[in-house]
N, C-alpha and C positions, 0 to 999 in steps of 0.2 A: 684196363688195369684199375681204374677207379680213383687213383690218387693224383693223376695228372703230374707225374714226376718231372716232366720237363717244362712246366709252366712258370717256374721261378727263375729269376736272374741269379747269377753267381754271388753277387754282393748281398742278396737277401739271405742266403745261407750263411755267409760270412758274418753278418751283423747279428744273427740270432743269439749266439752265446754272449755277446757283449750286452745286448739288451736284457737278457735273462740275468746277467750279473748285476746290472744297474738296478733292476727291479728287486732282486734279492737283497742287495745292499740297502736299498731304501726301506724295504719292509723290516729288515733287522734293526736299522737305526730307529725306525718308528716304534718297534716293539720295545727296545731298550728305553727310549724316552718315555713311553707310556708306563713302563714298569716303575721308574723312579721319579717321574715328574708328572704334574706339579705336586709339591709337598702338601699344600693346603688345597681343599676342594676348589675347583675353578668352574664357575657356572652358576646357574640358578638352582638352589637347593630346595625344590618344591617337595620332592619325595626321594628318600634315600634309605636303603636297607643298611643296618649297622654292619660294619666291617666289609662293605662292598665298595669298590672304587667308582662305580657309576652311580649317577643320580638320574633324575628324570631329564634334566638338561645340564650336563656337566660331567667332570671327570676329576679324579684324584689318582695319583700313582698307586700301583698295587702295593708296593713295599711300604710307603708311608701310611696307607690305609690300614694295613695289618701290623703296623709297628708295635702297638700295645700288646696284641695277642702273641706276636713273636717274642717280645721281650719277656712276657710272662712265662712262656714255655721254656725259653732259654734260662731264666732264673730258676725255675722249678727243676730243670734238668741238672743245672750246676750244683744247686744246694742239696739235692736228694741223691743224685747218682755219681757225680764227679768229685765233689768236695765234701770233706767232713769239717763242719764248723768248729767242733771241739778240738780237732787236730790243729787247725789254723791258729786258734787262740792259744793253744798250748805252746806253739812255736814262738809266740810273741814274748819279748822281754819286757816285763812291766815297767821298768825304769825308762827304757827307750820309748815305749808306747806313750807314757804320760808326758815325756819331753816333747814328742812330736805333736801330740794332740792338744797340748795346753793352749797355745795361741788361738787355734781354731775354736776350741770350746769356749774360751773367754769371749770371742767375738759372737759366737752363737748365743751365749748366755745373755750378752748385752741386747741382742735382737729380741730374744724371747722375753726378757724383762720389760723391754720397751713395748712390745706387742701386748702382753698381758696387762700391763699398767694402763696402756691407752684404752684397752677394751673395758676394763673393770672400774677404773677411776680416771676418766679422761680429763676432767677439769683440774683435779689435784695434780695430775702428772704434768699437764701443760704449764701449771703455775710454778712447779718446782724449778729451782735454779739448776743449771747443767752440772755444777759440781756435785749436787746431791744425787742427780741421776746417774752419775758415773760411780756406781757402787760395786762394779765388778771386782775391784781390788779386795773387797771383803770376802769374795768367794774363792780366792786363790788357795786358801787352806783346804778347800774341798777336793783339790786335785791330789792331795796326799792319798786320799781314798781310792783314786783311780788305779794306782799300782796294786792295791790289795784286791780290787775287783778283777783285774786282769789275771792276777796270780791265782785266784780261786777259779 
């Protein structure tokens, strides 16, 4: 017959599906782990092709490697095919928008003023007292214009 059908014990036939299940489970877990982990490249990065998870000696998860490309495609798809930016802004109520954004914009303005002043006049900015640096209260009148911008 060629296959020697009677040369295996009964328990060898019995254990085959369980061994196949264990091997299948292990390879599936390994594949999922390699898809999502590690988030940062792990290994020695001697040579690596852009947007590829493998290096000469190392690995980075497939999804984290391609996150920038996937985010770009997702953003392009949403802004060009799914959402109309003009329609979204037309749905906003200018008064409510300026209310919600005011605190965040004030904090952002403080950071921007500090960053620009530190870059362009670092000595003078360091010597100014903190009371003088806290000039964001002067810009509160600018938020009256936010309602008009959203309304248009």
